[in-house]
Phi, psi and omega in degrees: 000131179275160191301312178300314181296329178288329174290326178292316174300312185300315179300312188295319174294327174293326179294312182294327180294321181289318179301319180290324178291313173307313182294318176299320182284351183275356182284147179293147186240164179266184186309317186281351173106006177262159182279130189287166178299315178305322176289318180295337176273353185288153181299316185291323179292318179301310184293322178291323181291316182296308183307318183289314175303321178300309184297317178297321185289317177304313177292327176295315181300319188292310184305319177304301182306315186297317182290324177291318184282331183240037181316305181300308176304309185297315172299323171302303181307322183292313177302318182285336178287332188261004180279000000 
């Protein structure tokens, strides 16, 4: 995989993770900002949480591989971005 292809894949994984994050945050919360136990036990919440966790782990593993594999390109792009 080339750097540009990997960047596109990373953007796709980030987008999917953000969509699932918004879905998970859409559940009602109690006064302290936490999701109530009744909601946490619901099938919809469990499914949304499982999907988010899977997406997050995929993104985390991809980012780890991405940084190791494209360290030189990534650092050069960051340097150029802040000039």
